C-alpha positions in Angstrom: -76.4 -74.5 27.8 -75.2 -76.6 30.6 -75.7 -80.4 30.4 -75.4 -81.0 34.1 -72.9 -80.6 37.0 -69.9 -81.9 34.9 -69.8 -80.7 31.3 -67.1 -79.4 28.9 -67.0 -77.6 25.6 -63.8 -77.8 23.6 -63.1 -74.4 22.1 -60.0 -75.7 20.3 -57.9 -78.8 20.2 -54.6 -79.3 18.3 -51.9 -82.0 18.4 -48.2 -81.9 17.7 -47.1 -84.1 14.8 -47.0 -87.7 16.3 -44.4 -90.4 15.8 -45.3 -93.9 16.9 -44.6 -94.6 20.5 -43.3 -91.1 21.2 -44.4 -88.5 23.7 -46.0 -85.3 22.3 -48.3 -82.5 23.4 -52.0 -81.8 22.8 -53.1 -78.2 23.2 -56.7 -78.1 24.6 -58.8 -75.0 25.1 -61.7 -76.1 27.3 -64.7 -74.3 28.8 -66.5 -75.4 31.9 -70.2 -75.5 30.8 -71.3 -77.4 33.9 -72.7 -76.1 37.2 -69.8 -77.0 39.5 -66.1 -76.1 39.6 -63.4 -78.4 38.2 -61.1 -79.3 41.0 -57.9 -81.4 41.0 -60.0 -84.5 40.4 -60.7 -83.4 36.8 -57.9 -84.5 34.4 -57.3 -84.1 30.7 -56.8 -87.4 28.8 -57.5 -89.0 25.4 -58.3 -92.1 23.4 -56.7 -93.5 20.2 -59.3 -95.0 17.8 -59.2 -96.9 14.5 -61.1 -95.8 11.4 -64.2 -97.6 12.6 -64.2 -95.9 16.0 -62.8 -99.0 17.9 -60.5 -98.1 20.8 -56.9 -98.9 20.2 -55.8 -97.1 23.4 -58.7 -96.2 25.6 -57.1 -94.8 28.8 -54.4 -92.3 27.7 -52.0 -90.5 30.0 -53.5 -88.1 32.5 -52.7 -84.4 32.7 -53.9 -82.2 35.6 -55.6 -78.9 34.8 -53.4 -75.9 35.5 -55.9 -74.5 38.0 -59.4 -74.8 39.4 -62.0 -73.8 36.7 -65.3 -72.3 37.8 -68.5 -72.7 35.7 -68.3 -70.4 32.7 -64.5 -70.1 32.8 -62.1 -71.6 30.2 -58.5 -72.8 30.5 -55.7 -73.9 28.2 -54.3 -77.3 28.9 -51.0 -78.7 27.5 -51.8 -82.4 27.8 -49.1 -85.1 27.5 -49.9 -87.7 24.9 -48.2 -91.0 24.0 -48.6 -91.8 20.3 -49.9 -95.3 19.5 -47.9 -98.3 18.0 -47.6 -99.0 15.1 -47.5 -96.1 12.6 -50.7 -95.5 10.6 -54.0 -93.7 10.4 -55.8 -93.1 13.7 -58.5 -90.9 15.2 -57.5 -88.9 18.3 -60.2 -88.1 20.8 -59.4 -85.7 23.7 -61.7 -85.7 26.7 -61.8 -84.8 30.4 -62.2 -87.5 33.0 -63.0 -87.7 36.7 -60.8 -90.6 37.8 -62.8 -93.6 39.0 -66.1 -92.0 38.0 -66.6 -91.1 34.4 -65.4 -89.5 31.2 -67.2 -86.3 30.4 -68.3 -87.7 27.0 -70.1 -90.4 29.0 -72.0 -87.6 30.8 -73.3 -86.0 27.6 -70.4 -83.8 26.5 -68.6 -84.2 23.1 -65.0 -85.2 22.9 -62.7 -83.3 20.6 -61.8 -85.8 17.9 -60.0 -85.7 14.5 -58.1 -88.0 12.2 -54.3 -88.2 12.6 -51.5 -89.8 10.7 -48.9 -91.3 13.1 -45.5 -91.4 11.4 -42.7 -93.8 12.0 -40.4 -93.1 14.9 -37.2 -91.3 13.9 -35.5 -90.7 17.3 -31.8 -91.5 17.1 -30.7 -94.7 18.9 -27.6 -96.2 20.3 -26.3 -99.5 21.6 -23.1 -99.9 23.6 -21.6 -103.4 23.0 -18.7 -104.9 25.0 -15.8 -106.3 22.9 -17.2 -109.8 23.6 -20.3 -109.3 21.5 -21.0 -108.7 17.8 -24.2 -107.8 16.0 -26.0 -110.8 14.4 -26.6 -110.8 10.6 -30.2 -109.3 10.9 -29.6 -107.2 14.0 -29.4 -103.8 12.3 -32.5 -104.4 10.1 -34.7 -105.9 12.8 -33.7 -103.4 15.4 -34.2 -100.4 13.1 -37.7 -101.7 12.1 -38.7 -102.2 15.8 -37.6 -98.6 16.6 -39.5 -97.2 13.6 -42.6 -99.1 14.7 -42.5 -97.1 17.9 -40.4 -99.0 20.5 -38.0 -96.9 22.6 -36.0 -99.8 23.8 -35.2 -103.0 21.7 -33.4 -106.0 23.0 -32.9 -109.6 21.8 -31.2 -112.9 22.2 -27.6 -114.1 22.7 -26.1 -116.5 20.2 -23.4 -118.5 22.1 -20.3 -119.4 20.2 -18.1 -120.6 23.0 -17.7 -124.1 21.5 -17.4 -127.5 23.1 -14.8 -126.3 25.6 -17.0 -123.4 26.9 -20.6 -124.4 27.4 -23.4 -121.9 27.3 -23.8 -120.3 30.8 -27.0 -121.3 32.5 -27.8 -117.6 33.1 -28.1 -117.2 29.3 -30.7 -119.9 28.8 -33.7 -117.4 28.7 -31.8 -115.6 25.9 -31.6 -118.4 23.3 -32.3 -117.2 19.8 -35.5 -117.9 17.7 -38.5 -117.2 20.0 -39.7 -114.1 18.2 -41.3 -111.3 20.2 -41.9 -112.1 23.8 -44.4 -109.6 25.4 -43.5 -108.8 29.0 -40.1 -110.6 28.8 -39.4 -111.2 32.5 -35.6 -111.1 32.4 -33.1 -108.3 32.3 -32.4 -106.8 28.8 -28.8 -107.5 27.6 -27.2 -104.6 25.6 -30.4 -103.2 24.3 -30.7 -100.6 21.6 -32.0 -97.4 23.3 -33.7 -94.3 21.8 -31.9 -91.0 22.6 -33.1 -89.4 25.8 -34.0 -92.7 27.5 -32.0 -93.8 30.6 -32.3 -97.4 31.8 -31.6 -98.8 35.2 -28.3 -100.7 35.2 -28.6 -104.2 36.8 -25.9 -106.8 37.7 -24.2 -108.4 34.7 -25.8 -111.6 33.3 -23.0 -114.1 32.5 -20.6 -111.1 32.4 -22.7 -109.1 29.9 -24.2 -105.7 30.6 -27.9 -106.0 31.7 -30.6 -103.4 32.2 -34.1 -103.2 33.6 -36.9 -102.8 31.1 -38.4 -99.3 31.3 -41.6 -98.8 33.2 -42.9 -95.8 31.3 -41.6 -96.3 27.7 -42.6 -98.9 25.0 -40.0 -101.7 24.8 -39.6 -104.9 23.0 -37.7 -108.2 23.3 -37.4 -110.3 20.1 -35.5 -113.6 20.0 -34.8 -113.1 16.3 -32.6 -110.0 17.1 -29.3 -111.6 18.1 -26.0 -110.6 19.5 -23.2 -113.1 19.0 -20.5 -113.9 21.5 -17.0 -113.8 20.1 -15.1 -117.1 20.5 -12.4 -116.9 23.1 
């Protein structure tokens, strides 16, 4: 029975096996049980919740419906989903939303929710280093751990070893080691480690070192404990 103008019944909802921070697909079979057609303003989305039902990610990615859906009709939606960070146990809740108005669950419908184990990220990664840089003693371990946690792009500090005759360039001051994680690091990323399939915007070199813009649509991390070391000249 209809609950009002905007109402949905989930006939089925399944999710690909998620890895932390990665994109995957949710397959949603939804029926319009309301009294008005779903137009392009109706989108599929989701929340990630913890075991107590608290929101970890409330506003998930939006996916348009494949067509207009009249009352009484159903449609299959392949919704794009970004898995949460870090790995662990979560509850996935799929819902429909009218942007800037309301989620269907707020209007009386029931979201499709179920428990999910989010695994560590296993996407292969790479880092192209110029001959003037070496990996620091904990670079491999810390970088691998950050990628497994779910970050697509991982960058860190520059340990300057130019000696007394070659002072540290002023452009490298923001990259001094030891600050730990810096959310929203505002400077270019120098020689980051990048997950396979991700392309970063190349920026002008910083003190002669390759620099890249942080991605706008992928999870990324700057950690001052992850160090690259300049080779003495």
